[in-house]
C-alpha positions, 0 to 999 in steps of 0.5 A: 324634270328629268327621269333622274332629276331630283328638283321638281317642278316648281313656281306657277304661283300666278296660277295659284287661287290663293295667290290671285284672291291675295293679289286682290286683298293687297290691292283692296287693302291699298284702294281701302287705305287710301280712300278711308284712312288718314295719311298719317295714320301708321295702320296704313304701313301696317295693313298694306304691309300685312296684306303684301306679306300674304301675296308676297310669302305665296309667290316666294313659298311657291319658287322655294319649293324646288328645293326646300318644301320645308320652306314652302310650307313655312312661307305659306304659313307666313302667308296665312298669318299675315292675312290674319293680322290684316283681318284683325285690322279690318275688324278692329276698323269696324268695332272702333267705329261702331260699324257692322259687321256682316254676318257669315250667311247674311245676303251681302256676304253670300253675294260676295262669295258668290262673286268671289267664286267666278272672278280671281281679279281685282276688276270684278270687286273694283266697282264695290271697292272705290264706290263704296261707303268704309263699312261696306268695303272694310265687310268686302275685304273681310270676306275676301281674306276670309276666302284666301284664308280658306284656300291657304288652307287647303294648299297647306294641307296639299303641301303636307301630303306632298311632303309625306309623300315625296319627302325633302330634297335630301331624300329625293337626292338619295333616290335620284342617285340610287337610280342613276347608278348602273347596276 
């Protein structure tokens, strides 16, 4: 950004941990639906769309951030809401089939959490998501969604703080115009 510019650097979504996790959630959801749901099940479309929305809205918000902090915050929140919807789909899957939901501090959950702290690609999870039974895969996906939602909650707080500090586009435009005037 030039000294008197008012459009800040924006984009860079691929570097966001929340986007990286959301991409894993999307890929894992596609795998889960392919492996465990009947091709005629309408839930497939709902789950894949919710996972895609989570990922794509982070991307879109990041791109829009240069000219609209409001849009960035709204799209990040849409991503968060979409992943919450997807979370409920996985919980429904377990509940309606009488399958066990892992406790927050179970050995399995802690393993997935630890794996997720070090790794930000689908490849880190491929073996587990493509070979384990549905109960295990659904629980892994639930852990991944919780991790992504945690990161999105942090991102929303950062976006709020940035808006309060820097203002929106009109405020930045006014400041840039005032700075560019010869006095």
